[in-house]
N, C-alpha and C positions, 0 to 999 in steps of 0.2 A: 687367765685374765680376759676381759672383753677389750678388744683392740679395734678402734675405728680408723679407717683410712679415708680421708677426704682427698679426692683426686679428680682429674678429668675423666670423661666417660671411659670405663674400663674396656669397652668394646673396641676402642681406637688404639689401645696400646700395642706395642711390639714386645711380646713376652720375653724374647731372647735378649732384650737390651733395656727394658724398662725397670728403673730402680724401685718405683712404688710397688710394682708387681713382685719384684724380688723380696721386698720387705714383707709382703703378704705371705709369700712362700715360707719365709723364715719364721714368721709368727705362727703359722699353721703347723710347721714342723715342731715347734716348741710346745704345742698343745693349747695355744691360745684360741679363743673364739674370735673370728675376724668378721668385721662388718664394713660395708662399703657405703660411702655417701658422696654426693656432689655438693657444690656450694648452694644450689637451689634447695637442698634438703635441710638447711639450717634455719632456725627461727628463734625468736625470744617471745615469751608470754609472761607478763607480770614479773619481769626480772629474771626468769628462769630460761636458760638456753636449751633448746630441743634440737633433735636431729631425726629425720625420717630415714632410717637405715635398713639395709638388707644384709642378712648373713651371706657371706661369700666363701666359696670353696674354690681354690685355685689349683691348677695342674701345670707342671713345667713342660709344656708342649706348645707347638706352633698354632694348632687349631683346637677349638673346643677347650679353651684353657681356663674357663671359669664357669661357675654356677651360682646364680643369685637366688636367695630365698624371697619370701614375701616381705614387702615393706612394713616396718614396724616403727612406732613412735617411741623414742627414748629421750629421757633427760640426758644431756651430754655428760652430766656427772655420773651416769650409770656406767660409763666406760672408764676403765683404769687408765688408759692412755689413748690419745688421739693424735694421729699424724696429719698435719696440714701439708698436703703435697700438691695443691692446685698450682698449675703452671701460671706464669705471668701471662697477660699484663697485670701489673700491680696497680689496680684502679680503685675507685672509691668502693666498689662492691667488695673487693678483697679486704679493704680496711674494715668495712662493716663486719665481715666474717671474723676478723681477728678480735673484734670487741666481744662477739658472741663466745669465741673460744676463751677469751680472758675470763669471762664469767664462769665458764666450766673449770678453768684453772683455779679460780678462787674457791670453787666448791670441792676441790680436791683431785681433779683429773690432771694427769701429766700430759702436757701438750708439747708435741715435737714438730717444729721448733717453737720456742716461747712466743706467744702472740705479740707481746710488747716489742720484742726484738725483731720480729718480722716487720713491724711498722718502723722501727727505729733504724734498721740497718739496710738501707737501700743498696741493692747489689752493686751498683756502680759507685754511688757516692760514699759508701762506707769505707772505701779505700782511703779516703782523706784522713781517717783516723790513724793511718800507718804510712805517712808520707815518705819515711826513710826507705820504704820497700816498693814504692810506686814510680812509674815514669813521670816526667814533668806533665802536670795535669792542670787544666783550667775547667771550671764549671761556671757557665755564664749564659746569658741570653742577649748579651750586648755584642752587636756585630763588629764594632770597632775593636773591642777587647779580643774577640776571637781572631780577627784578622791580624792584630798585633802579635798574638801568640803564634800564629802561623808564620809570620815574618821572622820571628825569633828562631823557630825550630825548623822551618822550611819543609818538613815532611810530617804530617800529623794524621791522626785518626779522629773522626767526629762521630758521635753516636748519641742516641736519646738515653735518658735516664731510666726509662721504663720498658725497654725492649728485651728480647731474648732470642736465642738461636741465631744470632748474627744479623737480625733484621735491622735495616736502615743504618748500617755502619758504612762510613765512607772514608777512603784514604785520599788525601790531597797532598800531592808532592810539591816540589819547588815551583812548578809551572802554575800552580794555583788555579787550575782549570775548574770552572764552575763553582768556585769557593763561595761566591755570594749567594747563588741559588741554593746551595747545600745548607748554608747558614739560615737562609730564609725558610727553607723547608723544615729543618729540624727545630728551629725556634718558633715556627709559625709567626714570622715577622716580629720577633722580640717578645712573644707572649709565653714561651716555654724555655726552661733551661736545657742546655745540652752539655755534654762532656767532650772535651778536646784533649787528646793525649799525644805526646811525642811518639811518632812511629818507631817501633822496635824491630830492627831488621831480623832479629832472631826468630821472628814468626815463621820463617821458612823451615825451621827445625821443629815447629809445632807450638800450639797454644796448649800448655799442660794443665790438665785438670787434676788437682791434688785434693783428695778427700780427707777431711778432718772430722773424726768421730769423737764427740764429747771432749774436744780439746786435743785429742791425740792424732797426729798425722799418720796416715797409712803409708807404708814404705814404697808404694809404687803409684805412678801417675798414668794417665792416658794422654799422650801427646797427640793433639788433633792437627793433622798436617793439611794446610790449605790445598785445594784442588788447583790445577793449572790455571793461571790467570787470576787467581783469587788472592786476597789478603786476609780473608777470614778463615780460621781453622774450624769453626763450628761444624759439627757433624750435620746439623740441619741445613747448613749452607754448602754441603758437598764435600766437607773435609773427611779425611780418613784417619782412623784411630791407630796409634802405635803405643801399646803398653810398655812402660820402661821404669827402672828404679829411679827414685828421687836423687837428684844431684846434691852436692854440698850446699849450693845456694837455695835449692828447693827446701832442704831441711831447715836452713837458717830462717827462711821466710815463714814456713809452717810452724816452727817452734816459737817464733816471736809472736805470731798472731793467735795461735791456738788457745793460750790461756784466757785471752779476752773473749774469745768465742764461747768458751766454757762458762765464764762468769756471766755471760748474757743468756745462758740457757739455749745456745745454738748447738744442738747435738749432731746434726748432719749438715756439713758445710762443704762446698766445693770452691777452692781457690782456683782462679785462672791465672797462670803464670807464663809469661813470655820472657825467655832469657832468664834474667835474675830480677824481674820486676813483676809485681802482682797488679793485674789490671781490673779484676772484678772479684767480689766475694759473694758467692751464690748461696743464698739462705732459704729460698722458697721451695725449690724442688730440684736440688742438684742431682745430676745423673752420672753415668759412667761407672757405676758400681759393678755391674755385671761384666763389662769388658775387662776390668782389672781382675776381678775374681776368676774369670774363666782362664785368663792368660797365666796367672801365677798360683792358682789353686788356693786362693785365700777365701775366708768367709767373713767379709766385712759386715754383712748383715747381722752376723752373730754378735759382733762388737756393739752394733747399734742396740740390739735387744738386751745385752748385758747391762748397758748403761740405762736403758729405759726401765728394766725390771728393778734395778737398784733404786732408781728415782721413785718408782711406785712403792717399793718397800719402805723407803724413807718417809714418804708421805703418809703411809698407813701407820707408821710408828710414831709419827708426830702428833 
């Protein structure tokens, strides 16, 4: 099959840990033709979505790990499957790209993850669909409401709805130091929503990334342990990774949420779980696949392509 990967510049990835790169390796190993695009390569003409793509060959090594062919113009429907793996921010340009991909989907291409669900399932806000598994949470841009939530819970985390990698995440404890300025910064003086969650002390044992592939939880997670003096476990914020089996509560959360993810066409999802609470549902470009695979000898990417190939076969048969 022709497989397209929309991602950030491939020259900037870290091959030993990048999930998009791992997916290209698996696709190539299965005999598929792989193509590489960035967001700027997408366009629509007369209602038909196009992509200016390059054939890509990848090698599992630290240096000289890819080769690109000449750029060619394709209808997006020329590809059997397209992976949308562009990292946040989830901005207006990203939304426009999902509309282009939705046109490709309507023309018969399998898009991973489903474009409509990428728009519908904000990685922070989608947790509201599963309140029984989340910490106490408020989404608001009202300063008074946010302060009242802090007064109630005394120790909270505040974060934007469109960030990634632990950027702009604040912890405010009972002393409420700088709470007003944090609210003003995150909400831009009441012009933007932010999320406030009860602080979960179990963060010291790690912010667990649980991968769910086509609704099925993988049996191991990557617990991201905060660096000294930090409350954020994100690897991008200096956290360290510790692969570990899923706990009973991890299984309960993943099994409860997985069927809804599958129903929405979300094939690759990363749940962020602290203690026994889910704090984020990552659908745009979830990572940590390589770390879990390497530790436990799994092939999670194989499960991804088993699901994708089945979806392509079903499309072709319909």
